C-alpha positions, 0 to 999 in steps of 0.5 A: 102164866105163873112162876109156879108153872115152872117149878121142879124138884132137884136134889142138890146131889145132881148139881154139877160142881165141875165139868166133865173131863174131857168136856165133850164126854158130858151127856147129851139128851136128844129131844125131837119135838115133832114125835116127842122122842127122847134119846141119850148120847154124849156131846161128842156125838153132836156132829153125827146127831145134827142133820147135814142141812143145819148150820151153827151159831155160837156166842164167843163172849169172854167171861171177865174175872168180875167178882171182887172182895172188899170192905165197906166203910163200916169195915164189913166184908162185901162181895161186888160183881161187875156186870157191865163196863161204862167207860171212864173207870165206871162199872155197873155192879151188884153186891152182897150185902147191898151198897148205899149211894156214896159208900167207898169200898176198899178192895182186897189185894190192892190200893183200889177203891170205888165210890158207889153211885146210883144207876138211873136215867141220868147215867144212861142206865135204868134199873127198874127193880133196884139191884144195880149200882154204879161204882167208879174206881180210883184208877185210870181205865188203862191201869184199871183193867189190869188191876181188876184182872189181878184181884178179881175171880171168875164169877161162877154161880153160887150153887158151885161150891168148889173154887176153880182150879183154873179160870179157863174152866169157866171159859169157852174155848172159842171165847174172844170178845166182850165182857161177861159176868157169866159164861154161855154155858152150853158152849163150855162142852166144846173141845178143840177136837169136837169143834174141828169135827163140827166145822168139817161137817157143818158151817160155824158162825159166832156173835157176841152177847155179853152175859149179865143180869138179863140172863141170870137174875132170878124171877121174883114175881108170881105173874111172870109177865111182870118180870123186868129183864135187864138189857144185855149188849150184843154184836153181830158183824156184817160178815156173820149176818151176811153168811147167816142170811145166805145160809137161811134164804139161799141155801135153805139151811136150818139154824142151831143155836148154841145156848140161850144167849145166842138164841136171845141175840138172834131172836132180838135182832130179827125183830128190830124195828128197821127189819122187814117183818117178813124177811127175818134177816139179821142186821149187822151192828151192836145192839141191846136186848131185854127180850123175855121169851116164855110160852107161847112164843113164835121163834123167828130164826132159831130152828134147833137149840143146844142148851144145859139143864136150867134152874127151876123158875128161871127165865132160861127154863121159860125160854126153853119151855117156849121152844118145846111147845106151841107154836113150835110143836102141836103141844100147848104149854100148861105147866112144866111138869106136864110138858115134853121138856118136863118129861125130859128133865124127869128122864134126866134125873132118872138117868143121873144127868148133871145139872146147871152150868157145869152139867150135861146138855140137851139138843132140841130139834 
């Protein structure tokens, strides 16, 4: 399976620079995998489009203002993105341009400095392709979060050229826990009224996966099987795992995942070593996943997916491609262009859908 198998062309004008207003007025494409049908709707149609025997699971992670601007010892400007808190005033991070071990970075807008350390097995982290560093700040943890929240900005992707007018624009309305370096973007479409309508007609549950490099790091190898996914932490509470297991095994309902991050947490959890291979039951607790899903993949727990339109060659596009092809449907994956999902993307461009984080979405049944 080659990276070039997941290519498509998209004019820059299709990349959404801001959300639809209201959020639930974005377009929603409905894809039914069995007949291979495609139809066009809006996000606010979701309660009516989703059959009554489905229930919903979403990722309630909170995006942290994790993008910092500072200066290297040479005086050069640098941008640092914090990807994971490690405790004791230390964070995993990536930067542009790169940082050398031992560098001291001074951050704008405060007296905050950070010393750069390697990410390796000695620190309990691994970075197989050299992107990450550890940065240790000169403030105690209790004060540090306040400082970071004050000087940091929301880590919107580089293809979004407009500055956010409101940091909440890059946050789901049900964000509650965790530390994410990117938003679970399928969830950005929900409004309070839509969420209320959904909960009247369908059961709603939440887990927490902290979005990091495993979600947004680009694939830079031709043979995608050699791509290394970074670990992302997730938590499923005992209450939620019990409720989901009940819905699936006793009530025989089907699961709709809101977004690929939710899906990756669910698929990882039912594949844990202490899980029974045949039971496909969720296990409560906090775990880490580096699952990489691409065709062909047998989904174990997810029956439907709501997701945005993703970048060419991204691991997210590969995951959704797997969801739309064999063994989930009769269609074998050969390449994106000739697949049902490729046809859907072609339809989206023809019908002027908006792409990526602030763009429109699809519901795949």
